[in-house]
N, C-alpha and C positions, 0 to 999 in steps of 0.2 A: 363803352361803359364797362366798369368792373362788375362782373357777375359772381365770381368765385369769392368765397370767404378765405382770407389768407391763413387763418389759424387752422381751419378744417383741411385746406389743401396741404399745408405743411405737415400736419399730423398724418394725413393719408400717405404722403410721400415717404415719411419716416417709416411708417408701418409696412410699406411695400418696397423699401430699399430703392427709392428713386432719387438720384442725386445728380448734381452737376448739370451738364449740358442736357441730359435726358429730362431732368426736372424742369428746366427753363423752357425747353421746347414743348413738353407735355402741357405746361400751363398756358403757353401761347396758343397751342392748338385748342384747348378747352375753352379759353376765353373767346377766341374767334368763333368757335362753334356755338357757344352760348349766345353770341350776338348776331348770329346769322339767320337768314330765312331763305326762302326759295329764290329770292331776287339776287342774292350775293353769295351763294354757296361756292362759287368759283374762287372767292377771295380767301377761303380757309387755307392756311399754310399746310404744306405736305412735308412731313419729316419722316425719314426712315426710322429714327429713334422712337417716334411715337407709335409707328406700326409695331415695333418690337415690344414697346411698353404695353400696349393694348393686348397684344398676343399673350404676353406673360401674365397679364391680369385676367385673361380669358373674358375680355369685355367685347361683345359684339355690337355692331351699329345700333341695333334695336334697344340696347341698354345705355346708350350715350346720355339720353335725357335723364335717366335715373341717376347716373353718375354725377351729372351737373347739379341736379337737385340736392344730392347728398353732400356735395362740396360747396353748396351755397348756404345761405342762412336767411331765414325769414326775419327780416329786419323789423317787423312789427313786434317781435319779442325782445328787442333790445331794452335793457334796463336804464339806459342813459339818454341824453338828449338826442342821440342819433337814432332813436326809434322812429320808424315810419308810422305816421299817424295822421288822422284827419280830424280837425277840430272845428268847433263852432262855439266860441265862447268857452264856457266851463264844461261843455259836453264834447265827447268824442263820437265820431261816426265810424262804424266798423270798416277796417281795411283788410282785404284778403289777398294773399299771394296766389296768383292764378297762373295757369299754363296756357300760352297762346302760341300762334304761329311765329311770334317773335321771342319765344322762350318764356322765362319766368318774369312776370310783371305783377303790379299791384293795382287793385281796383277798389274804389271806394264809392259810397253812396249808390248802391246798386240793389235791385230786387233779386238778383241772381242768388240761388241757394249755394250752400257750402259744397254741394256736389261739383261746383265749378272750380273749386280750389285745386291747387297743384297737387297736394297730397292725395286728394280723392281721385283725381284724374290718373295719377301714376300708380297708386297703390290701393285704391278703394278705401282709404282711411280719411276720416274727417280731420281737420286741423287740430293740433294739440291745444289744450287749454292755455290761453295766454295769461301767465301769472303776473305780468306787469301791467295788465289792463284792468282798470277798475270798472267792472261790469255795471255797477250802479250808476256810473256817469257815462255810459256808452249807449248809443242808440243805433240800430241796424242801418237806418237810412233817414235822411232828412228830406222832406218834400213839401212843396207849397200847395196851395189850393187856387182855385180859379179867382177868388177874391183877394188872395194874398200871394202875389206873384213872385216877390223877391225871395230867393233862397241862396244863401252863401255859405261856403265852408273853405277850409284851407288844408291842403295836403302837404305835409312837411316831413323832414327827417332824413332825406336822402344824403348819403355820404359820398356818392360818386360825383365826379366833376361835371357830368352832364346827365340830363334825363330826357327821355323821349315821351311826349305827351299825346294822349288820345282822349278825345271827348266824344261821348256818345250817350244814347238813351240809357237810363238805369235798367231797362228791360233787355238791353243788347249786350252781347260779348263785344270784345274790341273790334272796331271796324277800321280797316286799312284806310278808307277814304276820310277818316276823321282825325288823321295825324296832323299835329301842329309842329312837328320837327323837334330836333335836339336844341336844348338850351343849357347854358352854364350859369344862368342867372334866374332869380325868381320871376315868375310870370303870373299875370292876372288875366283872366278871361271873363268876358261878359257874354252870356249866351241868351238867345231868344228861342222860345218854342211856340208852336201853334197849338192851341186847344181845339179839339173837335167836340162839339156838343150836339145834342139831339133836339134842343129846344131853341126856338128863335127868341131873341131879346133876353137871353138868360142873364147877361151882365146888367141889364137895366132893372 
């Protein structure tokens, strides 16, 4: 999956005089790093040029995630049709860019606070105001009730060739056991949940 924003990466390379083979290998390293987790770190390519580039930039391993974040882009802020958004008819449901063990991801229809956002996790700063989002047509979360069980919404706007999907409770962070795998096509999921009640015969 493409994680880096091409315009931001190009500008960063120009500002730091990174060209040619060094630029190509630096991007390959960062893209692989951004798509890695503890299960596949051994697949990250090793380049002597990248070691030199990171040393010249004075970037230590503990700063890698900040670098990736700064060279990425929160696609919920796009002003065109490529904006990542969650819709339910004429309303939108809040989508937040978050930091997980799989890197930068997007979560929608969640009760989790903005303290879970990538910007807050990395820098202690709440996400910037989304100027392309009409707040009057946005709701933080859509949820059903015991007597109105069907709840549907659509998450769209991804520009990468494939996306990796996780489905979990709106009270949870991403769960590794809820992975539905990579897909290059649109997918629809129908979920069922179990209600826990304290009264017998509530539905009757």
